[in-house]
C-alpha positions in Angstrom: -6.0 -14.3 -11.1 -4.0 -15.4 -14.1 -1.0 -17.8 -14.0 2.2 -16.9 -15.9 4.5 -19.7 -17.2 7.6 -20.6 -15.2 11.0 -19.7 -16.6 13.3 -22.2 -18.2 15.3 -24.3 -15.7 18.6 -23.1 -17.2 17.9 -19.4 -16.9 19.0 -17.4 -13.9 16.5 -14.7 -13.2 17.1 -11.7 -10.9 14.5 -13.0 -8.4 16.2 -16.4 -8.2 19.6 -15.2 -7.1 18.8 -15.0 -3.4 18.0 -12.4 -0.7 21.7 -11.4 -0.3 21.8 -10.6 -4.0 18.6 -8.5 -3.7 20.1 -6.5 -0.8 23.4 -5.8 -2.6 21.7 -4.9 -5.8 19.2 -2.7 -4.1 21.8 -0.8 -2.2 24.2 -0.4 -5.1 21.4 0.8 -7.5 19.8 3.3 -5.1 21.6 6.4 -6.3 20.6 5.7 -9.9 17.0 4.9 -8.9 16.7 8.2 -7.0 17.5 10.1 -10.3 15.4 8.1 -12.7 12.6 7.5 -10.2 12.1 11.2 -9.6 12.1 11.9 -13.3 9.6 9.2 -13.9 7.3 10.4 -11.2 7.3 13.9 -12.7 6.5 12.6 -16.1 3.7 10.4 -14.9 2.2 13.2 -12.9 2.2 15.4 -16.0 0.5 12.8 -18.1 -2.1 12.1 -15.4 -2.9 15.8 -15.2 -3.2 16.1 -19.0 -5.4 13.1 -19.3 -7.8 13.6 -16.4 -11.4 14.7 -16.8 -13.5 16.8 -14.5 -15.7 14.8 -12.1 -17.8 15.4 -9.0 -16.2 14.9 -5.6 -17.5 13.4 -2.4 -16.8 15.0 0.9 -14.0 12.6 1.6 -12.3 13.2 -1.7 -12.6 17.0 -1.3 -11.1 16.8 2.2 -8.1 14.7 0.9 -7.5 17.1 -2.0 -7.6 20.1 0.3 -5.1 18.5 2.6 -2.8 17.6 -0.3 -2.9 21.1 -1.7 -1.9 22.5 1.7 1.1 20.2 2.0 4.3 21.3 0.4 7.8 20.0 0.7 8.5 22.4 3.5 5.3 21.7 5.5 5.2 19.2 8.3 2.3 16.8 8.3 0.8 15.2 11.4 2.1 11.9 12.6 0.4 8.9 11.0 -1.3 6.9 13.8 -0.3 3.4 14.8 -2.9 0.9 13.5 -3.4 -2.8 13.5 -1.5 -4.9 10.9 -4.4 -7.3 10.9 -4.1 -11.1 10.9 -2.6 -11.3 7.4 0.7 -9.4 7.5 2.7 -12.1 5.8 5.8 -10.9 7.7 6.3 -14.0 9.8 4.5 -12.7 12.9 1.4 -14.8 12.0 2.4 -17.7 9.8 4.0 -17.2 6.4 6.9 -14.7 5.9 7.1 -13.2 2.4 9.9 -10.9 3.5 12.5 -13.6 3.2 11.7 -14.3 -0.4 14.1 -13.2 -3.1 12.5 -10.6 -5.2 10.3 -9.1 -2.5 12.2 -5.8 -2.8 10.4 -4.5 -5.9 8.2 -1.8 -7.3 5.7 -3.9 -9.3 3.8 -6.1 -6.7 1.1 -7.4 -9.0 2.8 -10.8 -9.5 3.9 -13.5 -7.0 7.6 -14.1 -6.5 9.7 -17.2 -5.5 7.9 -20.5 -6.0 4.6 -18.9 -7.0 3.6 -17.5 -10.4 0.2 -15.9 -10.2 -0.7 -12.3 -11.1 -3.4 -10.3 -9.4 -6.1 -8.9 -11.8 -7.7 -5.5 -11.3 -7.5 -1.8 -12.2 -3.8 -0.8 -12.6 -2.9 1.5 -9.7 0.3 3.3 -8.6 0.6 3.7 -4.8 2.9 6.6 -3.8 4.0 7.4 -0.2 6.0 10.5 0.7 7.7 10.0 4.0 8.6 12.7 6.5 10.8 12.0 9.4 9.2 13.9 12.3 12.3 13.3 14.5 14.4 15.4 12.0 12.3 18.5 11.6 10.1 16.8 9.0 13.1 16.0 6.7 12.5 13.6 3.8 12.6 10.0 5.1 15.5 9.0 2.8 16.6 5.4 3.3 13.5 4.4 5.2 12.0 1.1 3.9 8.3 0.5 3.4 6.6 -2.9 3.4 3.2 -2.5 1.8 0.4 -5.0 1.3 -3.4 -5.0 0.5 -6.2 -7.3 -0.6 -6.9 -8.4 -4.1 -9.9 -7.6 -6.3 -11.9 -10.3 -4.5 -11.1 -8.9 -1.1 -8.7 -11.8 -0.3 -5.1 -11.5 1.1 -2.4 -13.6 -0.6 -0.9 -16.3 1.5 -4.1 -16.5 3.6 -7.3 -16.0 1.6 -9.5 -18.5 -0.1 -7.9 -19.7 -3.3 -4.7 -17.6 -2.8 -2.8 -19.4 -0.1 -0.1 -20.3 -2.7 0.2 -16.7 -4.0 2.2 -13.8 -2.5 1.3 -11.0 -4.8 0.3 -7.5 -3.7 3.1 -7.4 -1.2 6.5 -5.7 -1.6 9.2 -3.6 -0.1 10.7 -0.3 -1.4 13.4 2.0 -0.1 12.7 5.8 0.0 14.7 7.9 -2.3 16.4 11.2 -1.5 13.0 12.9 -1.5 11.5 10.4 0.9 9.3 8.8 -1.8 8.4 5.2 -2.5 6.2 4.0 -5.3 4.5 0.6 -5.9 2.8 -0.6 -9.1 -0.3 -2.5 -8.0 -4.0 -2.9 -8.5 -6.9 -1.0 -6.8 -7.8 -2.7 -3.6 -11.3 -4.1 -3.1 -13.9 -3.3 -0.4 -14.6 -6.4 1.6 -17.4 -6.7 4.1 -16.9 -4.8 7.3 -14.0 -2.6 6.3 -13.5 0.7 4.4 -11.1 0.2 1.4 -7.6 0.4 2.7 -3.9 -0.4 2.3 -1.6 -1.7 5.0 2.0 -0.6 5.4 5.0 -0.7 7.8 7.9 1.7 7.9 11.4 0.6 8.9 14.5 2.6 9.5 16.4 0.5 7.0 16.1 -2.1 4.3 17.8 -4.7 6.4 15.3 -4.3 9.2 12.4 -4.5 6.7 13.4 -7.8 5.1 14.0 -9.2 8.5 10.5 -8.1 9.5 11.8 -6.7 12.8 11.4 -3.5 14.7 9.0 -1.6 12.5 9.0 2.0 13.4 5.4 2.5 12.3 2.5 0.2 11.4 -0.5 2.0 9.9 -3.1 2.0 7.1 -4.2 4.2 4.2 -7.9 5.1 3.6 -9.0 5.3 -0.1 -11.5 8.1 -0.9 -15.1 7.1 -1.7 -15.5 8.7 -5.1 -12.4 6.9 -6.5 -13.7 3.6 -5.1 -17.1 4.0 -6.6 -15.6 4.9 -10.0 -13.3 1.9 -10.1 -15.9 -0.6 -8.7 -18.4 0.5 -11.3 -15.9 0.3 -14.1 -14.5 -3.2 -13.5 -17.1 -6.0 -13.1 -14.5 -8.0 -11.1 -15.1 -5.6 -8.2 -18.9 -6.4 -8.2 -19.0 -7.5 -4.6 -17.2 -4.3 -3.6 -20.1 -2.2 -4.8 -22.5 -3.6 -2.2 -19.9 -3.8 0.5 -19.0 -0.1 0.1 -22.6 0.9 0.5 -22.7 -0.6 4.0 -19.7 1.1 5.5 -18.4 4.6 6.0 -15.2 6.2 7.3 -17.1 7.1 10.5 -18.2 3.6 11.1 -14.9 1.9 10.2 -13.2 0.3 13.2 -9.8 1.7 12.2 -10.6 5.1 10.7 -13.7 5.9 12.7 -11.7 7.8 15.4 -10.2 10.1 12.8 -8.6 9.8 9.3 -7.1 13.1 8.5 -3.5 11.7 8.5 -4.5 8.5 6.7 -6.8 9.7 3.8 -5.0 9.5 0.5 -5.7 11.5 -2.7 -6.5 9.7 -5.9 -6.1 10.8 -9.5 -6.4 9.1 -12.9 -9.1 7.0 -14.7 -9.7 3.3 -14.5 -9.1 2.8 -18.2 -5.6 4.2 -18.0 -4.6 3.7 -14.4 -5.2 5.2 -11.0 -2.7 6.9 -8.7 -3.1 6.8 -4.9 -0.9 9.3 -3.1 -0.3 10.3 0.5 2.3 12.0 2.7 3.1 10.1 5.9 4.5 11.7 9.0 6.7 9.1 10.8 7.2 9.8 14.5 9.7 8.1 16.7 8.7 4.5 17.5 8.0 5.2 21.2 5.5 7.9 20.2 3.4 5.5 18.1 0.5 4.2 20.1 -2.5 2.4 18.7 -5.8 4.2 19.2 -8.8 2.4 20.6 -11.2 0.8 18.1 -14.3 2.9 17.4 -16.8 0.0 17.4 -17.2 -3.7 18.0 -15.0 -6.3 16.5 -11.6 -4.8 17.4 -9.3 -2.6 15.4 -9.8 -3.9 11.9 -13.5 -4.3 11.2 -15.5 -7.6 11.3 -15.6 -9.6 8.1 -18.4 -12.1 7.6 -18.7 -15.5 9.2 -16.8 -14.5 12.3 -13.4 -14.3 10.4 -10.6 -12.3 12.1 -10.5 -8.6 11.6 -8.0 -7.5 8.9 
């Protein structure tokens, strides 16, 4: 983690104007963001394709790639299953609430907002979710809001973990554009003991509901393919602990993904030196249809970290 200097006291920055300012700005700029965001995503995808190199694929990566190729804009995907949010959601349901912070509605989630100034270190990664509203014949989930969070390079969650209780990085909210897409600029998540590498997210019907942390329509997790994890962990020495942790877990043994991960396994492209992209299409069913599956092993629904810590 690196600390960035605080701004001059006389300057008024966007993230200091208050939550009401964030909401007004977000809603008034959405139409422009839809246009520029779609163009930017197309350009990034083209660059990634041009710069990628051939590599071997594990069975999990091949399965994710096959799924992605089969999904088109006109194809319905399966509903993403309801999963545990874990004990570190940061949404006010268990201690701190980052959703009331001015600046939490953002694309780049690598730095802390509000009173905090730290920045998470790690391999630069874009996380892209394409939302389908299964209650509307799989139409794009335009206007849905996503709150997304994950652990840092050391396997710790901001606001809760050792040494990062006064940080709130790697947490943010985005509103889906007209194509149902949201995108976050982040780092590659670590693999901590007892869990497969993953990303948490919640889907809300509106931005107002998301920043209030109320009435999430779906709470779920994203599984990251093994080959991509192995490549990133070998590239950046800051992920050293993840190498050993990854060797001790599998998707089959994971307490969240062990009962099936077809609707939760992302695809990954890119290279660690230039940046990775994690992508997934999420089918969002009506809230009443989202029921959490039973855990596949001991320790509850989130895996059992060392020293008897809560599952996460």
